[in-house]
DRENDO-1510 file (C-alpha; in Angstrom, 1 decimal, always signed):
<recs>
REC; n; res; u; v; w
REC; 1; MET; +120.4; -157.3; +151.0 .
REC; 2; LYS; +116.7; -156.8; +151.1 .
REC; 3; THR; +116.0; -160.5; +151.8 .
REC; 4; PHE; +118.7; -160.4; +154.5 .
REC; 5; ILE; +117.2; -157.3; +156.1 .
REC; 6; ASN; +113.8; -159.0; +156.1 .
REC; 7; LEU; +115.3; -161.9; +158.0 .
REC; 8; LEU; +116.6; -159.5; +160.7 .
REC; 9; LEU; +113.7; -158.6; +162.9 .
REC; 10; SER; +113.6; -158.0; +166.7 .
REC; 11; SER; +113.2; -159.2; +170.4 .
REC; 12; ALA; +112.8; -157.7; +174.1 .
REC; 13; ILE; +111.9; -158.1; +177.9 .
REC; 14; LEU; +108.9; -160.1; +179.1 .
REC; 15; THR; +106.6; -158.0; +181.2 .
REC; 16; ALA; +103.1; -159.4; +181.6 .
REC; 17; CYS; +100.3; -156.9; +181.8 .
REC; 18; SER; +98.5; -159.0; +184.5 .
REC; 19; SER; +101.6; -160.4; +186.3 .
REC; 20; PRO; +104.6; -158.8; +187.9 .
REC; 21; ALA; +107.4; -157.5; +185.7 .
REC; 22; PRO; +110.5; -159.8; +185.6 .
REC; 23; GLN; +113.3; -158.9; +187.9 .
REC; 24; SER; +116.0; -158.0; +185.3 .
REC; 25; LYS; +119.7; -158.6; +185.8 .
REC; 26; MET; +122.3; -157.5; +183.1 .
REC; 27; ALA; +125.8; -158.9; +183.2 .
REC; 28; ALA; +128.7; -159.3; +180.8 .
REC; 29; TYR; +130.8; -162.4; +180.1 .
REC; 30; ALA; +134.2; -162.5; +178.6 .
REC; 31; GLU; +135.0; -166.2; +178.4 .
REC; 32; PHE; +133.9; -169.7; +179.3 .
REC; 33; PRO; +135.4; -171.8; +182.1 .
REC; 34; GLU; +136.2; -174.6; +179.7 .
REC; 35; THR; +136.5; -175.2; +175.9 .
REC; 36; ARG; +136.1; -178.5; +174.2 .
REC; 37; GLU; +136.7; -179.5; +170.6 .
REC; 38; LEU; +134.2; -181.8; +169.0 .
REC; 39; GLN; +134.7; -183.9; +165.8 .
REC; 40; GLY; +131.5; -184.6; +163.9 .
REC; 41; GLU; +130.2; -187.7; +162.2 .
REC; 42; VAL; +128.6; -187.0; +158.8 .
REC; 43; VAL; +125.2; -188.8; +158.6 .
REC; 44; THR; +124.7; -190.6; +155.3 .
REC; 45; LEU; +121.3; -189.9; +153.7 .
REC; 46; ASP; +119.6; -192.0; +151.1 .
REC; 47; THR; +118.5; -189.0; +149.1 .
REC; 48; ALA; +119.5; -185.4; +148.1 .
REC; 49; LEU; +116.9; -182.9; +149.1 .
REC; 50; PHE; +118.2; -179.7; +150.6 .
REC; 51; ARG; +119.2; -176.2; +149.5 .
REC; 52; TYR; +119.5; -174.6; +152.9 .
REC; 53; PRO; +118.9; -177.1; +155.8 .
REC; 54; PHE; +118.1; -174.6; +158.6 .
REC; 55; ARG; +116.5; -176.6; +161.5 .
REC; 56; ILE; +116.4; -180.1; +162.7 .
REC; 57; ARG; +113.8; -181.4; +165.2 .
REC; 58; VAL; +113.7; -184.9; +166.7 .
REC; 59; LYS; +110.6; -186.6; +168.2 .
REC; 60; ASP; +111.0; -190.2; +169.3 .
REC; 61; ASP; +111.8; -192.2; +166.2 .
REC; 62; ARG; +111.1; -189.4; +163.7 .
REC; 63; THR; +113.2; -186.4; +162.6 .
REC; 64; VAL; +112.0; -183.4; +160.6 .
REC; 65; VAL; +114.6; -181.3; +158.8 .
REC; 66; MET; +113.5; -177.8; +157.6 .
REC; 67; ASP; +114.9; -176.4; +154.4 .
REC; 68; LEU; +114.7; -172.6; +154.6 .
REC; 69; HIS; +114.9; -172.3; +150.8 .
REC; 70; GLY; +113.2; -175.5; +149.8 .
REC; 71; GLU; +112.2; -175.8; +146.1 .
REC; 72; GLY; +109.4; -178.5; +146.1 .
REC; 73; CYS; +108.8; -178.8; +149.8 .
REC; 74; PHE; +110.1; -177.0; +152.9 .
REC; 75; CYS; +110.2; -180.0; +155.3 .
REC; 76; HIS; +111.4; -183.6; +155.2 .
REC; 77; VAL; +110.6; -186.5; +157.5 .
REC; 78; PHE; +113.3; -189.1; +158.3 .
REC; 79; SER; +113.3; -192.2; +160.5 .
REC; 80; TYR; +115.6; -191.8; +163.5 .
REC; 81; PRO; +118.3; -192.7; +164.2 .
REC; 82; ASP; +119.0; -194.3; +160.8 .
REC; 83; PHE; +117.8; -191.3; +158.8 .
REC; 84; ARG; +115.8; -193.0; +156.0 .
REC; 85; HIS; +113.8; -190.5; +154.1 .
REC; 86; LEU; +110.1; -191.2; +154.7 .
REC; 87; SER; +108.2; -188.2; +153.2 .
REC; 88; SER; +108.2; -184.5; +152.5 .
REC; 89; PHE; +105.6; -181.9; +153.3 .
REC; 90; GLY; +105.0; -178.2; +153.3 .
REC; 91; LYS; +104.6; -177.8; +149.6 .
REC; 92; ARG; +105.9; -174.6; +148.2 .
REC; 93; GLY; +103.3; -172.5; +146.4 .
REC; 94; GLU; +100.5; -169.9; +146.6 .
REC; 95; ALA; +97.5; -172.3; +146.9 .
REC; 96; PRO; +95.5; -172.3; +150.1 .
REC; 97; GLU; +97.2; -175.5; +151.4 .
REC; 98; GLU; +100.7; -174.6; +150.2 .
REC; 99; MET; +103.3; -172.4; +151.8 .
REC; 100; LEU; +105.3; -169.4; +150.8 .
REC; 101; SER; +107.9; -169.8; +153.5 .
REC; 102; VAL; +108.8; -171.7; +156.6 .
REC; 103; GLU; +110.6; -169.9; +159.4 .
REC; 104; ASN; +110.6; -172.6; +162.1 .
REC; 105; VAL; +109.1; -175.9; +163.1 .
REC; 106; ARG; +108.2; -177.1; +166.6 .
REC; 107; TRP; +107.0; -180.4; +168.0 .
REC; 108; LYS; +104.2; -180.2; +170.5 .
REC; 109; GLY; +103.2; -183.6; +171.7 .
REC; 110; ASN; +102.6; -185.8; +168.6 .
REC; 111; PHE; +102.0; -182.7; +166.4 .
REC; 112; LEU; +104.4; -180.5; +164.5 .
REC; 113; TRP; +103.7; -176.8; +164.1 .
REC; 114; THR; +105.2; -174.6; +161.3 .
REC; 115; LEU; +105.3; -170.8; +160.8 .
REC; 116; ASP; +104.9; -169.2; +157.4 .
REC; 117; ALA; +105.8; -165.5; +157.7 .
REC; 118; ASN; +104.8; -164.6; +154.2 .
REC; 119; LYS; +101.2; -165.9; +154.7 .
REC; 120; SER; +101.2; -165.0; +158.4 .
REC; 121; GLU; +100.1; -168.5; +159.4 .
REC; 122; LEU; +100.8; -171.2; +161.9 .
REC; 123; THR; +100.0; -174.7; +160.7 .
REC; 124; ARG; +99.6; -177.9; +162.7 .
REC; 125; PHE; +100.6; -181.2; +161.1 .
REC; 126; GLY; +99.9; -184.7; +162.4 .
REC; 127; PHE; +101.1; -188.2; +161.4 .
REC; 128; ASP; +99.0; -190.4; +159.1 .
REC; 129; SER; +98.1; -194.0; +160.1 .
REC; 130; SER; +101.5; -195.2; +158.8 .
REC; 131; GLY; +103.4; -192.8; +160.9 .
REC; 132; ASP; +105.6; -191.8; +157.9 .
REC; 133; SER; +103.8; -188.8; +156.6 .
REC; 134; LEU; +102.8; -185.5; +158.3 .
REC; 135; LEU; +99.4; -184.1; +157.1 .
REC; 136; ARG; +98.0; -180.6; +157.5 .
REC; 137; GLN; +95.3; -180.6; +160.3 .
REC; 138; GLU; +94.9; -177.0; +161.3 .
REC; 139; THR; +95.8; -173.5; +160.2 .
REC; 140; VAL; +95.9; -170.4; +162.4 .
REC; 141; GLY; +95.9; -167.0; +160.7 .
REC; 142; LEU; +97.8; -164.4; +162.8 .
REC; 143; ASP; +96.3; -161.1; +163.9 .
REC; 144; LYS; +97.2; -158.2; +161.6 .
REC; 145; ASP; +98.6; -156.4; +164.7 .
REC; 146; ILE; +101.4; -158.9; +164.8 .
REC; 147; LEU; +104.2; -157.5; +162.5 .
REC; 148; ARG; +105.8; -160.2; +160.4 .
REC; 149; ALA; +106.3; -163.1; +162.8 .
REC; 150; LEU; +109.7; -164.8; +162.2 .
REC; 151; ASP; +109.8; -167.2; +165.1 .
REC; 152; PHE; +107.5; -168.7; +167.7 .
REC; 153; VAL; +107.2; -171.2; +170.6 .
REC; 154; MET; +104.2; -172.8; +172.2 .
REC; 155; TYR; +103.7; -171.8; +175.8 .
REC; 156; ASP; +100.9; -174.3; +176.2 .
REC; 157; ASP; +98.3; -176.0; +174.1 .
REC; 158; SER; +96.4; -172.7; +173.6 .
REC; 159; THR; +99.1; -170.0; +173.6 .
REC; 160; PHE; +102.0; -169.0; +171.3 .
REC; 161; ILE; +104.8; -166.6; +172.2 .
REC; 162; ILE; +106.1; -164.6; +169.2 .
REC; 163; PRO; +108.8; -162.0; +169.2 .
REC; 164; ASP; +107.4; -158.5; +168.6 .
REC; 165; TYR; +109.2; -156.9; +165.6 .
REC; 166; SER; +107.6; -153.5; +165.8 .
REC; 167; GLY; +110.0; -152.2; +168.4 .
REC; 168; ASP; +107.2; -151.4; +170.8 .
REC; 169; SER; +107.8; -154.5; +173.0 .
REC; 170; ARG; +109.7; -157.7; +173.2 .
REC; 171; PHE; +107.1; -160.5; +172.9 .
REC; 172; CYS; +103.5; -161.0; +171.7 .
REC; 173; TRP; +101.3; -163.6; +173.5 .
REC; 174; VAL; +98.9; -165.0; +170.9 .
REC; 175; ASN; +95.9; -167.4; +171.4 .
REC; 176; ARG; +95.0; -170.5; +169.4 .
REC; 177; GLU; +92.8; -168.4; +167.1 .
REC; 178; GLY; +95.8; -166.2; +166.2 .
REC; 179; LYS; +94.5; -163.2; +168.2 .
REC; 180; LEU; +97.0; -160.9; +170.0 .
REC; 181; LEU; +96.4; -161.3; +173.8 .
REC; 182; ARG; +99.0; -158.8; +175.0 .
REC; 183; LYS; +102.4; -157.4; +174.4 .
REC; 184; MET; +105.3; -157.3; +176.9 .
REC; 185; GLY; +108.6; -155.7; +177.6 .
REC; 186; LYS; +111.2; -153.7; +175.8 .
REC; 187; ILE; +114.4; -154.2; +173.9 .
REC; 188; PRO; +117.3; -154.4; +176.5 .
REC; 189; SER; +119.5; -151.9; +174.6 .
REC; 190; PHE; +121.8; -149.2; +175.9 .
REC; 191; ASN; +121.2; -147.3; +172.6 .
REC; 192; GLU; +118.9; -144.6; +174.1 .
REC; 193; ASP; +118.7; -142.6; +170.8 .
REC; 194; ALA; +117.4; -145.7; +168.9 .
REC; 195; LEU; +115.0; -146.6; +171.7 .
REC; 196; LYS; +113.5; -143.1; +171.4 .
REC; 197; ASN; +113.7; -142.4; +167.7 .
REC; 198; THR; +114.2; -145.5; +165.6 .
REC; 199; ARG; +112.6; -148.4; +167.4 .
REC; 200; PRO; +111.5; -150.3; +164.2 .
REC; 201; ALA; +115.1; -150.3; +162.9 .
REC; 202; LEU; +116.4; -151.2; +166.4 .
REC; 203; ALA; +113.9; -154.1; +166.5 .
REC; 204; GLN; +115.2; -155.3; +163.1 .
REC; 205; ALA; +118.8; -155.3; +164.4 .
REC; 206; TRP; +117.7; -157.1; +167.6 .
REC; 207; ARG; +116.0; -159.9; +165.7 .
REC; 208; SER; +116.4; -163.0; +168.0 .
REC; 209; PHE; +116.0; -166.7; +167.8 .
REC; 210; ILE; +114.0; -168.1; +170.7 .
REC; 211; ASP; +113.2; -171.4; +172.5 .
REC; 212; TYR; +111.0; -172.4; +175.4 .
REC; 213; ASN; +111.1; -175.4; +177.7 .
REC; 214; PRO; +107.7; -175.9; +179.5 .
REC; 215; GLU; +109.3; -178.4; +182.0 .
REC; 216; ASN; +111.4; -175.6; +183.7 .
REC; 217; GLY; +109.6; -172.5; +182.4 .
REC; 218; VAL; +112.7; -171.1; +180.7 .
REC; 219; LEU; +112.4; -168.9; +177.6 .
REC; 220; ALA; +115.7; -168.0; +175.8 .
REC; 221; ALA; +116.3; -165.4; +173.1 .
REC; 222; ALA; +119.7; -165.2; +171.3 .
REC; 223; THR; +120.4; -162.2; +169.0 .
REC; 224; GLN; +121.2; -162.9; +165.3 .
REC; 225; LEU; +123.5; -159.8; +165.4 .
REC; 226; GLY; +126.0; -159.1; +168.2 .
REC; 227; GLU; +126.3; -161.3; +171.2 .
REC; 228; VAL; +123.4; -161.1; +173.6 .
REC; 229; LEU; +121.5; -164.0; +175.3 .
REC; 230; GLU; +118.4; -163.4; +177.3 .
REC; 231; ILE; +117.0; -165.9; +179.7 .
REC; 232; TYR; +113.5; -165.5; +181.1 .
REC; 233; ASN; +112.2; -167.8; +183.8 .
REC; 234; LEU; +108.4; -167.6; +183.5 .
REC; 235; GLN; +107.9; -169.5; +186.7 .
REC; 236; ASP; +109.7; -167.1; +189.1 .
REC; 237; SER; +109.6; -163.9; +186.8 .
REC; 238; THR; +113.3; -163.5; +186.6 .
REC; 239; HIS; +115.1; -162.1; +183.6 .
REC; 240; VAL; +118.9; -162.3; +182.8 .
REC; 241; VAL; +120.6; -160.5; +180.0 .
REC; 242; ARG; +124.1; -161.9; +179.2 .
REC; 243; ILE; +126.3; -159.7; +176.9 .
REC; 244; GLY; +129.4; -161.2; +175.3 .
REC; 245; PRO; +132.6; -159.5; +174.1 .
REC; 246; HIS; +131.0; -158.4; +170.8 .
REC; 247; GLY; +128.3; -156.4; +172.6 .
REC; 248; GLU; +124.8; -155.7; +171.5 .
REC; 249; PRO; +123.7; -155.6; +167.9 .
REC; 250; LYS; +125.3; -152.8; +165.8 .
REC; 251; PHE; +123.6; -151.2; +162.9 .
REC; 252; GLN; +123.0; -148.1; +160.9 .
REC; 253; VAL; +119.7; -146.7; +159.9 .
REC; 254; SER; +119.0; -146.3; +156.1 .
REC; 255; GLN; +115.5; -145.5; +154.8 .
REC; 256; GLY; +113.9; -146.8; +158.0 .
REC; 257; TYR; +115.8; -150.1; +157.9 .
REC; 258; GLY; +118.5; -151.3; +160.3 .
REC; 259; ILE; +121.6; -152.2; +158.3 .
REC; 260; PRO; +124.0; -154.5; +160.2 .
REC; 261; THR; +127.5; -153.2; +160.7 .
REC; 262; GLY; +128.9; -155.5; +163.4 .
REC; 263; ILE; +129.0; -159.3; +163.5 .
REC; 264; MET; +126.8; -162.3; +162.8 .
REC; 265; GLY; +125.9; -163.6; +166.2 .
REC; 266; PHE; +123.7; -166.6; +167.1 .
REC; 267; SER; +121.7; -168.7; +164.6 .
REC; 268; ASP; +119.9; -171.2; +166.9 .
REC; 269; VAL; +119.1; -171.7; +170.6 .
REC; 270; GLN; +117.7; -174.6; +172.6 .
REC; 271; VAL; +116.6; -174.8; +176.2 .
REC; 272; THR; +117.1; -178.3; +177.6 .
REC; 273; ASP; +116.2; -179.5; +181.1 .
REC; 274; CYS; +119.7; -178.6; +182.4 .
REC; 275; ALA; +121.1; -175.8; +180.2 .
REC; 276; VAL; +120.8; -173.4; +177.3 .
REC; 277; TYR; +122.7; -174.2; +174.0 .
REC; 278; ALA; +123.3; -171.6; +171.3 .
REC; 279; VAL; +125.1; -171.7; +168.0 .
REC; 280; PHE; +127.5; -168.8; +167.6 .
REC; 281; HIS; +129.1; -167.4; +164.5 .
REC; 282; GLY; +131.2; -164.4; +165.5 .
REC; 283; ARG; +132.2; -163.3; +162.0 .
REC; 284; SER; +132.1; -159.6; +161.1 .
REC; 285; PHE; +130.1; -158.4; +158.1 .
REC; 286; LYS; +133.3; -156.7; +156.8 .
REC; 287; LYS; +135.0; -160.1; +156.8 .
REC; 288; ILE; +132.0; -161.8; +155.2 .
REC; 289; VAL; +132.0; -159.3; +152.3 .
REC; 290; GLN; +135.8; -159.7; +151.9 .
REC; 291; ASN; +135.4; -163.5; +151.7 .
REC; 292; ALA; +132.5; -163.2; +149.2 .
REC; 293; ARG; +134.6; -161.1; +146.9 .
REC; 294; ARG; +137.3; -163.8; +147.0 .
REC; 295; GLY; +134.7; -166.4; +146.1 .
REC; 296; ILE; +134.5; -167.8; +149.7 .
REC; 297; HIS; +131.0; -168.5; +150.8 .
REC; 298; VAL; +130.7; -170.2; +154.2 .
REC; 299; ASP; +127.6; -170.0; +156.3 .
REC; 300; GLY; +127.0; -171.1; +159.9 .
REC; 301; GLY; +128.9; -171.0; +163.2 .
REC; 302; LYS; +131.7; -173.2; +164.5 .
REC; 303; TYR; +130.8; -172.7; +168.1 .
REC; 304; ILE; +128.1; -173.9; +170.5 .
REC; 305; TYR; +127.9; -171.9; +173.7 .
REC; 306; VAL; +126.4; -173.5; +176.8 .
REC; 307; PHE; +124.9; -171.5; +179.6 .
REC; 308; SER; +123.2; -172.5; +182.8 .
REC; 309; LEU; +119.5; -171.9; +183.2 .
REC; 310; LYS; +120.4; -168.8; +185.2 .
REC; 311; GLY; +122.7; -167.5; +182.4 .
REC; 312; GLU; +126.2; -168.4; +183.7 .
REC; 313; PRO; +128.6; -169.5; +181.0 .
REC; 314; LEU; +129.5; -173.2; +181.4 .
REC; 315; ARG; +131.5; -174.3; +178.3 .
REC; 316; ARG; +132.2; -173.6; +174.7 .
REC; 317; TYR; +132.3; -176.3; +172.0 .
REC; 318; VAL; +134.5; -175.7; +169.0 .
REC; 319; LEU; +133.2; -177.6; +166.0 .
REC; 320; ASP; +134.9; -179.0; +162.8 .
REC; 321; HIS; +131.9; -177.8; +160.7 .
REC; 322; HIS; +130.0; -174.6; +160.2 .
REC; 323; VAL; +126.5; -175.3; +161.4 .
REC; 324; CYS; +123.3; -173.4; +161.7 .
REC; 325; GLY; +120.6; -175.4; +163.5 .
REC; 326; ILE; +121.0; -177.9; +166.4 .
REC; 327; SER; +119.0; -180.6; +168.3 .
REC; 328; VAL; +120.5; -181.4; +171.7 .
REC; 329; ASN; +119.8; -184.7; +173.5 .
REC; 330; GLU; +121.5; -184.5; +176.9 .
REC; 331; ARG; +120.4; -187.9; +177.9 .
REC; 332; GLU; +122.2; -189.6; +175.0 .
REC; 333; GLY; +125.0; -187.0; +174.9 .
REC; 334; ILE; +124.3; -186.2; +171.3 .
REC; 335; ILE; +124.0; -183.0; +169.3 .
REC; 336; LEU; +122.6; -183.1; +165.8 .
REC; 337; ALA; +123.4; -180.1; +163.6 .
REC; 338; THR; +122.8; -178.9; +160.1 .
REC; 339; ASP; +125.7; -177.9; +157.8 .
REC; 340; MET; +124.3; -176.0; +154.8 .
REC; 341; ASN; +127.7; -175.9; +153.1 .
REC; 342; LYS; +127.8; -179.7; +152.5 .
REC; 343; ASP; +126.0; -182.1; +150.2 .
REC; 344; GLU; +125.6; -184.4; +153.3 .
REC; 345; PRO; +124.2; -181.7; +155.7 .
REC; 346; ILE; +123.4; -183.6; +158.9 .
REC; 347; ILE; +126.3; -183.8; +161.4 .
REC; 348; LYS; +126.3; -185.9; +164.6 .
REC; 349; TYR; +128.4; -184.8; +167.6 .
REC; 350; LYS; +129.0; -186.7; +170.8 .
REC; 351; MET; +129.4; -184.4; +173.7 .
REC; 352; LYS; +132.5; -185.1; +175.8 .
</recs>
């Protein structure tokens, strides 16, 4: 439970100190205009590597799959689209150039950035001359005022956006040297008592996965608990909060920690040029515990929710696998997903 609690840590509104506060709009949604069922194609791999394949990121003819609980290495490079294993990197260990954890990976141009929460470091990797291996090129130590970063995006070449897990604000803006530039916003919760008295626990319960698309300036945050999606347009300073039928994250406070009592919500989000895609679970913790007692252990969500860039529900995909991470290519009409329950964990879906 302690490991799980450490995974659950915050999110909240974007309000720049030097720019106007976003114009916030809160609205509920009950259903999607259309529902489509998708049948996945299992991608055959030439090697067995994974314990918990959590994220998949595609860049041109290369794919990186991140293993949240990797034994030897946390990240693995494959050719794309044929998925030949090329190399592994992010060696697990305590040495200066090794990693204690990897929370997320992000392409920025020809470079790949990783986040190690346990070392409080962001690391930039670049390809070697063969184009098959990613080598460490730069490490950024994060300011001590940034409380346990668990996700990040790159706003531009010199600025990172990191959720603030202290409960005091929603996001931290951090420069290329790892220094905190400013904090912004607040958690969009209706729980006035928690906002006043137990903000750190509230922040844990509101832990969100984020994504940012610099082409349209849209930043999205999807809660790991409950069913809340936030969309911030950093170009026009608008902010939309969409609350689904399961409501905001539910929790109880115990010894300063937020203990989840509602449902598992979203596990990944991606902002494309046209829409926001989010993996949704929707299973209650009560049901998860009941299944575990019966020896049933299934992780991941069977739904991908699609919203417009302004937050309107567009469609719901129902999947034939439980997946955790996604990589959406709208131009090719393909969604790649990770299924941590299978020995062959990469699933390819063709959008209808």
